C-alpha positions in Angstrom: 48.0 23.8 -33.8 45.5 24.7 -31.2 46.4 27.1 -28.3 44.0 26.8 -25.3 44.0 29.0 -22.4 42.0 29.7 -19.2 43.2 33.3 -19.7 40.7 34.4 -22.2 42.5 37.7 -22.7 45.4 35.7 -24.2 43.2 34.5 -27.1 43.1 37.7 -29.2 46.9 38.1 -28.8 47.5 34.5 -29.9 45.2 35.0 -32.9 47.1 38.2 -33.8 50.6 36.7 -33.4 49.8 33.2 -34.7 47.0 33.6 -37.2 47.4 30.1 -38.5 46.7 28.6 -34.9 43.2 27.7 -33.7 42.3 29.0 -30.4 40.2 27.5 -27.6 38.7 29.0 -24.5 39.4 26.7 -21.6 36.9 26.4 -18.8 37.2 24.8 -15.4 34.2 24.1 -13.0 34.9 27.2 -10.9 33.7 29.2 -13.8 30.2 28.6 -12.6 30.8 30.8 -9.4 31.0 33.6 -11.9 28.6 32.7 -14.5 24.9 32.0 -13.9 24.4 29.7 -16.9 26.6 27.4 -18.9 25.5 28.8 -22.1 27.4 32.1 -21.3 30.7 30.2 -21.7 30.0 30.1 -25.4 29.3 33.8 -25.6 32.6 34.5 -23.7 34.5 32.3 -26.0 33.2 34.2 -29.0 33.7 37.5 -27.4 37.4 36.7 -27.0 37.7 35.3 -30.5 38.1 31.6 -29.5 37.2 29.2 -32.3 36.9 26.2 -30.0 35.9 25.5 -26.5 37.4 23.2 -24.0 35.4 22.1 -21.0 36.1 20.1 -17.9 33.9 17.1 -18.3 31.6 18.3 -15.4 30.6 21.1 -17.5 29.8 19.3 -20.7 26.1 19.0 -20.5 23.9 17.9 -23.4 22.6 21.4 -23.8 25.9 23.2 -23.7 27.5 20.8 -26.2 24.4 21.2 -28.5 24.8 25.0 -28.3 28.4 24.8 -29.0 27.7 22.7 -32.1 25.0 25.2 -33.2 27.6 27.9 -32.8 30.0 25.8 -34.9 32.4 25.6 -32.0 34.2 22.3 -31.7 34.2 20.9 -28.0 37.1 19.2 -26.3 36.5 17.8 -22.8 39.2 17.1 -20.3 39.8 14.8 -17.4 37.1 12.5 -18.7 38.3 9.2 -17.1 35.0 7.3 -16.9 34.3 4.9 -19.8 30.7 6.5 -20.2 32.3 9.4 -21.8 33.1 7.4 -24.9 29.5 7.1 -25.7 28.7 10.7 -24.6 31.4 12.1 -27.0 29.8 10.3 -29.8 26.2 11.3 -29.1 27.0 14.9 -28.2 29.3 15.5 -31.0 32.4 16.2 -28.8 35.4 16.4 -31.0 38.2 15.4 -28.5 38.5 13.8 -25.2 41.5 14.2 -22.8 41.8 11.5 -20.2 44.3 10.7 -17.4 43.6 6.9 -18.0 43.6 6.0 -21.7 43.9 2.3 -20.9 40.7 2.2 -18.9 38.8 3.9 -21.7 40.3 1.6 -24.4 39.6 -1.4 -22.3 36.0 -0.5 -21.8 35.6 0.3 -25.5 37.0 -3.1 -26.4 34.5 -4.9 -24.0 31.7 -2.8 -25.4 32.4 -3.8 -29.1 
C-alpha cells in the first residue's frame, strides 16, 4: 500500500499509524509558486519522511527525476496523457504513470512496437 498526500504534514502521521505502508509526497504545479527550484521537492519529501514522490507530469524534468533516483526515491507521475510519456518513463526511471487516457497510451505503444 502507498499513501500519497498533498498535505505533507500527514506523512509522518501515516508512517506512525501504518508503519507497513509506503508514503509519497504528492506535488502539483502550483508548488513552484512557493519553491524556487524543483530539487527542493525532494528535500521536502525527505523532511516529512516520504519514501516516494508523486509529481504532476509538468514537474517531472530530467534533472528532478535523476535527483530522485539518486536519493532512492521512486517517482510516480500523474495526468500524463501524451504518448511521449511512455518513453520518458523508461529513460528517466519513472516507476509509475497515472493517466486519464490509458487507451491512447496503449494504442500508441502498440503502434511504436
